[in-house]
Every structure is written in structure tokens, then in C-alpha cells.
C-alpha positions in Angstrom: -28.8 -10.7 -16.1 -26.0 -8.9 -17.9 -27.9 -5.6 -18.1 -28.5 -5.7 -14.3 -24.8 -6.5 -13.9 -23.9 -3.4 -16.0 -26.2 -1.2 -13.9 -24.7 -2.6 -10.7 -21.2 -1.5 -11.9 -22.6 1.9 -12.9 -24.2 2.3 -9.4 -20.9 1.5 -7.9 -19.5 4.7 -9.6 -17.3 2.7 -12.0 -16.6 4.4 -15.4 -17.9 1.6 -17.6 -19.2 2.6 -21.0 -21.9 1.1 -23.2 -19.4 0.2 -25.8 -17.4 -1.8 -23.3 -20.5 -3.5 -22.1 -21.3 -4.5 -25.7 -17.7 -5.8 -26.1 -18.2 -8.0 -23.1 -21.4 -9.4 -24.5 -19.6 -10.1 -27.8 -16.8 -11.8 -26.0 -19.3 -14.0 -24.1 -21.2 -14.9 -27.2 -17.9 -16.0 -28.9 -17.4 -18.4 -25.9 -14.1 -16.8 -24.9 -14.6 -18.2 -21.4 -14.1 -21.7 -22.6 -15.6 -24.7 -20.9 -16.0 -24.2 -17.1 -18.5 -24.5 -14.4 -19.0 -23.5 -10.8 -16.3 -21.4 -9.2 -14.0 -21.8 -12.2 -16.7 -20.2 -14.5 -17.2 -17.3 -12.0 -13.4 -16.7 -11.9 -13.1 -16.7 -15.7 -16.0 -14.3 -16.1 -14.4 -12.1 -13.4 -11.1 -11.9 -15.3 -12.8 -11.4 -18.6 -15.1 -8.6 -17.5 -12.4 -6.8 -15.5 -10.1 -6.9 -18.5 -12.7 -5.4 -20.8 -14.5 -3.0 -18.5 -11.8 -1.6 -16.2 -9.1 0.5 -17.8 -7.4 1.9 -14.7 -5.9 0.0 -11.7 -7.3 2.4 -9.2 -10.8 1.1 -9.9 -9.9 -2.5 -9.3 -11.1 -2.4 -5.7 -14.5 -0.9 -6.5 -14.9 -3.4 -9.2 -14.1 -6.3 -6.8 -16.6 -5.0 -4.3 -19.4 -4.6 -7.0 -18.7 -7.9 -8.6 -18.7 -9.7 -5.2 -21.9 -8.0 -4.2 -23.7 -8.8 -7.5 -22.7 -12.5 -7.6 -22.9 -13.1 -3.9 -24.3 -16.5 -3.2 -23.9 -17.9 -6.7 -20.7 -19.8 -5.9 -18.4 -19.6 -2.9 -14.7 -19.7 -3.2 -14.5 -21.8 0.0 -16.1 -25.0 1.1 -19.6 -24.3 2.6 -19.7 -24.5 6.4 -22.8 -24.4 8.6 -22.0 -22.8 12.0 -25.0 -22.0 14.2 -25.3 -18.3 14.8 -25.6 -18.7 18.6 -22.1 -20.3 18.6 -20.7 -16.9 17.6 -22.7 -14.7 20.0 -20.3 -12.8 22.2 -21.2 -13.0 25.9 -17.9 -12.6 27.7 -14.4 -11.3 27.1 -11.3 -12.4 29.0 -8.6 -9.9 30.0 -5.3 -11.6 29.6 -1.9 -10.5 30.9 1.1 -10.3 28.6 2.5 -13.5 30.2 -0.8 -15.4 29.5 -0.8 -14.2 25.9 2.8 -15.3 25.3 1.9 -18.8 26.6 -0.8 -19.4 24.0 0.5 -21.7 21.3 0.7 -20.5 17.7 -0.6 -22.9 15.1 0.7 -22.9 11.5 -1.6 -22.8 8.5 -1.9 -26.5 7.8 -2.5 -27.3 11.5 -5.1 -24.6 11.7 -7.0 -25.9 8.7 -6.8 -29.5 10.0 -8.0 -28.6 13.5 -10.9 -26.4 12.1 -12.2 -29.4 10.1 -12.0 -31.5 13.3 -13.9 -28.9 15.3 -16.6 -28.7 12.7 -17.0 -32.4 12.8 -16.9 -32.8 16.6 -18.6 -29.7 18.0 -22.2 -30.0 18.9 -22.9 -27.0 21.0 -22.0 -23.4 21.7 -18.8 -22.6 23.6 -17.5 -19.3 25.1 -14.2 -18.5 26.9 -12.4 -21.7 26.0 -9.2 -22.6 24.3 -10.3 -25.3 21.9 -13.8 -25.0 20.3 -15.3 -22.5 17.9 -16.6 -19.8 20.1 -16.1 -16.3 21.6 -14.2 -14.6 24.3 -11.5 -17.2 24.9 -8.1 -18.2 23.5 -9.3 -20.6 20.9 -7.9 -20.0 17.4 -11.4 -20.3 16.0 -14.2 -17.7 16.5 -13.9 -14.1 17.7 -13.9 -11.7 20.6 -11.0 -13.3 22.4 -7.2 -13.5 21.8 -5.0 -15.9 19.8 -1.7 -15.0 18.2 -2.6 -16.7 14.9 -6.1 -18.0 14.4 -9.1 -17.9 12.1 -11.7 -15.2 12.9 -15.2 -16.4 12.2 -17.7 -13.6 12.5 -17.4 -10.6 14.7 -15.1 -7.5 14.2 -11.4 -7.3 14.0 -9.9 -6.8 17.5 -6.2 -7.8 17.7 -5.4 -7.9 14.0 -3.7 -11.3 14.4 -6.0 -13.5 12.3 -4.4 -15.4 9.4 -7.8 -15.9 7.8 -11.1 -14.2 8.1 -14.2 -16.1 7.0 -15.8 -14.3 3.9 -12.8 -12.0 3.7 -12.4 -10.4 0.3 -9.6 -12.0 -1.7 -8.4 -8.9 -3.7 -6.4 -6.1 -2.3 -7.7 -2.5 -1.8 -7.0 -0.2 -4.8 -9.4 2.6 -4.0 -8.2 6.2 -4.3 -8.1 6.7 -0.5 -6.9 3.3 0.7 -3.5 2.1 1.7 -1.2 1.3 -1.1 0.4 -1.8 -2.6 3.6 -1.9 -4.5 1.9 -2.1 -8.0 -0.4 0.9 -7.6 2.4 2.7 -5.8 4.5 2.4 -8.9 1.7 3.7 -11.0 1.4 6.8 -8.8 5.1 7.4 -8.7 5.3 7.3 -12.5 3.7 10.7 -12.6 7.1 12.1 -11.6 8.9 11.3 -14.9 11.2 13.4 -17.1 12.7 11.4 -19.9 16.1 12.1 -21.5 18.2 10.2 -23.9 21.3 9.9 -21.8 21.8 6.1 -21.7 24.8 4.3 -23.2 22.4 1.7 -24.5 20.9 2.2 -27.9 17.4 1.5 -29.3 15.9 1.7 -32.8 14.9 5.1 -34.0 11.9 4.0 -36.2 11.1 7.4 -37.7 14.7 8.1 -38.4 15.2 4.6 -40.0 12.2 5.2 -42.3 13.5 8.6 -43.4 17.1 7.4 -44.0 15.9 4.3 -45.8 13.7 6.4 -48.1 16.5 8.8 -48.8 18.7 5.8 -49.6 16.6 4.6 -52.4 14.9 1.9 -50.4 18.0 0.2 -49.0 17.6 -0.4 -45.3 19.6 2.2 -43.3 19.1 1.6 -39.5 19.2 4.7 -37.3 19.9 4.1 -33.6 19.5 6.6 -30.7 20.2 6.4 -26.9 17.5 4.9 -24.8 15.2 7.2 -23.0 15.5 7.1 -19.2 13.8 8.9 -16.4 16.4 11.4 -15.3 14.5 12.7 -12.3 16.8 12.7 -9.2 15.2 11.9 -5.8 16.5 12.4 -2.3 14.4 10.3 0.1 14.5 10.8 3.9 12.7 8.1 5.9 11.5 8.4 9.5 12.1 5.1 11.3 11.4 3.6 14.7 8.9 4.6 17.5 5.4 5.4 16.2 6.6 4.6 12.7 6.6 0.9 13.6 2.8 0.9 13.0 3.5 1.8 9.4 6.4 -0.4 8.5 4.6 -2.5 5.8 3.3 0.5 3.9 6.6 2.5 4.1 8.5 -0.6 3.0 6.2 -0.9 0.0 6.8 2.8 -0.8 10.5 2.4 -0.4 10.6 -0.7 -2.7 8.5 1.0 -5.4 10.6 4.2 -5.2 13.8 2.2 -5.7 12.2 0.4 -8.7 11.0 3.6 -10.4 13.9 6.0 -10.0 17.4 5.3 -11.3 18.8 8.3 -9.5 17.7 7.7 -5.9 19.5 8.6 -2.7 18.0 7.7 0.7 18.8 8.2 4.4 17.0 7.6 7.7 16.1 9.9 10.5 14.0 9.5 13.7 11.0 11.7 14.3 12.6 14.9 12.9 15.7 15.7 10.9 18.6 17.0 12.9 22.3 17.4 12.2 22.9 13.9 11.0 21.2 11.0 9.2 22.2 7.4 8.5 21.8 4.6 6.0 22.1 1.5 8.2 19.8 1.4 11.3 22.1 -1.1 13.0 25.0 1.4 12.8 23.2 4.6 13.0 25.5 6.2 15.6 28.7 4.7 14.3 28.1 5.5 10.6 26.5 8.9 10.6 26.2 11.3 7.6 26.2 15.0 8.3 23.0 16.7 7.2 25.1 19.7 6.1 27.1 17.4 3.9 23.9 15.9 2.4 22.7 19.4 1.5 26.0 20.3 -0.1 26.4 17.0 -1.9 23.0 16.8 -3.6 22.2 19.9 -5.7 18.9 21.6 -6.4 18.1 19.1 -9.3 17.0 16.6 -6.6 13.4 16.3 -5.6 13.2 16.0 -1.8 10.7 13.5 -0.3 10.4 13.1 3.4 8.3 10.2 4.8 7.2 10.2 8.4 4.1 10.3 10.6 5.3 13.7 12.1 4.0 12.4 15.5 6.3 13.5 18.3 6.6 15.9 21.1 6.5 19.5 19.8 9.8 20.1 21.8 11.5 17.8 19.3 10.7 20.3 16.6 11.1 23.6 18.4 13.6 23.1 21.2 17.4 22.6 21.2 18.1 19.3 23.0 14.5 18.2 22.3 15.5 15.0 20.5 14.6 11.9 22.4 17.9 10.2 21.6 20.6 12.8 22.1 21.3 16.5 23.0 20.9 18.2 19.6 22.4 21.6 19.4 19.7 23.0 17.1 16.0 22.3 16.9 14.5 20.2 14.1 12.6 23.2 12.7 16.0 24.8 11.8 17.1 21.7 9.8 13.8 21.4 8.1 14.0 25.1 7.0 17.5 24.5 5.6 16.2 21.5 3.6 13.3 23.3 2.1 15.4 26.4 1.3 17.9 24.2 -0.5 15.4 22.1 -2.5 12.6 24.0 -4.3 10.8 20.8 -5.1 9.9 19.0 -1.8 7.0 17.2 -0.2 6.2 15.3 3.1 4.4 12.0 2.8 2.5 11.1 6.0 1.3 7.5 6.6 -1.1 8.7 9.4 -4.7 9.1 8.2 -5.3 12.8 7.3 -8.4 12.8 9.6 -6.1 12.8 12.7 -3.7 15.5 11.5 -5.6 18.4 13.1 -5.5 16.8 16.5 -1.7 16.5 16.7 0.2 19.6 17.4 3.5 18.2 15.9 1.8 17.4 12.6 0.5 20.9 12.4 4.0 22.3 13.1 5.7 20.1 10.4 2.9 20.8 7.9 3.5 24.6 8.4 7.3 24.2 8.1 6.7 22.3 4.8 4.5 25.1 3.5 1.4 22.8 3.5 3.2 20.3 1.2 2.1 17.3 3.3 0.2 14.5 1.6 -1.3 11.3 3.0 0.1 7.9 2.0 -2.8 7.0 -0.3 -3.1 6.8 -4.1 -4.8 10.2 -4.2 -2.2 11.7 -1.9 0.8 10.3 -3.7 -0.5 11.4 -7.1 -0.9 14.9 -5.7 2.6 14.8 -4.3 4.1 13.6 -7.6 2.2 16.2 -9.6 3.6 19.0 -7.3 7.2 17.6 -7.6 6.9 17.4 -11.4 6.2 21.1 -11.8 
């Protein structure tokens, strides 16, 4: 069984070696799993094999998929349910108005689980278009093909993206190279932009220096201390907010959180769609507490790495035309301000949360990409790694 498991991981394009496989067998023979059965044994074996076989976080998602596929059916993480297939066959779909949607009650987690158990015990036949039973096309919180603000999707494809639980949904998050990012692997990608310097006021032990000084002191301990190493890279982060960026709030928040964690010298400001003559720090007071873009350019010198984050999705007039901003009558077009920024900072990139496959179909993205000298990267692990590598040169 274990040899087939090894080949399954290899077929999934995971970089697992024969020596790592032998280490896993040795760990298993030494009973490192401890006493366990059922789902607990599967979970322990998952943890042990991932620890031994996978050496890079970016392969976690592929490993999860391969592991789930190989051990599918051995043990379910959830209680088995038997729902007849015809109950979930979609035959109709209601078109609901905004008022009708807002009137549908929203059930919390415990209530959802309790009512699901009740439906499984009571339901004896297929239902469609209703608001209570497991079925399709209605407003029930159980089933698929209809609408509910907070339900459990059973079967079918994602439609409204409002389900709090999807039956057979994968437990682990996506860490593949071209998938959306989580904070942990964001931090891993951002660490490529590091330049350490001993500028801290805090001290740490200089082990080589201590050994040398102790030896020179006839064996009497002579501690040598040096300043801590800190990443001295300075980052100026400009974030697009509002409008079409609302679709990307979660991922941009994760990027923002990871960036604040990784860089001690970080300055950030907001803009909307394109950078014009002012930016801001607080979205509630963006017109009353403005910061001149000219002042930003003068205040932060060329040591800063410039990172702009935005979907670059707007009317081309907002980039090319004076007065083109959707919010006020800007005296100069956005293109002029972007050119000033890239001329000021020799290290700059644009991070775009929109999938790169749609870039060629949006004129505004092409314009921004050209103004940024093609230094536009998608908000994926692969894209972020490329951006950090470019900024570190």
C-alpha cells in the first residue's frame, strides 16, 4: 500500500524522494503514530507523512489533493449521510428579486446543523423549489441550485458563493503556485525581499566572536555581543480601495497584514482606481485628511521599494484624461502621476488581484501595465515571488 501511496504522490508532481519515503516507512515501523484508529489514525498519518515528505509550503495544496484522492473512502471526516441522488437533481430555478432575497432568514451554524439533522430524519421524498427540505431551485438552506444567504450546499456547483458549508469540501486551504494567497504563504513569498543589516539597538550573541575571544583569553569565557540583524528594506505601499476592488477585499487584506508583519519600514496610503494628486490613510476621512502625492514623492527617498496594489480596472479616461477621475475634477491625468512615481522610484511593481487571463481583455489594464514597464504581477504565490525577486535586485 505504501509503495502505491508513494507513486500517487509522484504522479501528482510532488518532489518526494526515495530517501524521504524510506524515512516515512521507518517512522511508521517505530510506531510514531501511537495508538489510534479510524479518522484519528488517518489524521495522524497525514500529519506524519506531510512533515516528512513535504519540504515547502507551496506544495501543501497538491499534497492535500493527492492524499485525499488516495485515501478517499477509507474514513470520512464527517458523519455518513445517505441522500438519494434524485433529491439533488436540478429541474427548476427561481428568479428572486432583491426584496425577496433580503426576506429570507439567515440561520446560524448551530441552527443549520440541527435543522439538517431534522430534515435527514424526516424527509422521505424529493423536493424542488421549496424553502424547507433538502432539494434544488428554492430558498431552502439545504441543497443547491437556489438561493439562501447562509446555507449548506449539497451537490451541484457554486452559484451565489454564500454557503457556510459544502458537503465533501476540502478542509485544507489552497497553497498551489497559482492559487489565491493566505497570510502564511504570503509571508513566505514576501521574505524574498530581504536585506539584513545590524542596525538595531538590541544585542544578540556573536557566537564566532565569543569563541575567538574566549580562545584568545586562555579559555576564560569572554562574551561578544553584536546588534541584531533586521530587514532594512523600506516599502512604500499604495493600495487601491473601493469600487471593483470590493471583490478582492479579503486577499488584499491578507496581503496588507502580511506586509505589515514582514517589513519594519513600511509606509502605506490609499487611492481609488488610479493615483492622482492626493492619497489618504483613513478611508472615512479621505477628503478631509489628504496627503499630497507631491509631498509623498519628496518625503520618501529612492531607498524605498514602491508597491502598488490594484485591479487596474477602470475607464481609460481615468488614466489618460484630465478630469477623468470618477470622484473629482483632477487637473492632471493619472498617467502623469504614475510616470512621476516610477521615475522617482527605480524599484517598483504593480500587484493585480485580477486573474492574469483577463488582463488582455481590459484596455485600462493594458494602459497601466505599459506605464509600469510591464512590471505587473498577479496576486498569486508565483506572481508575488516574481515581484519580490524584481524588487530585490
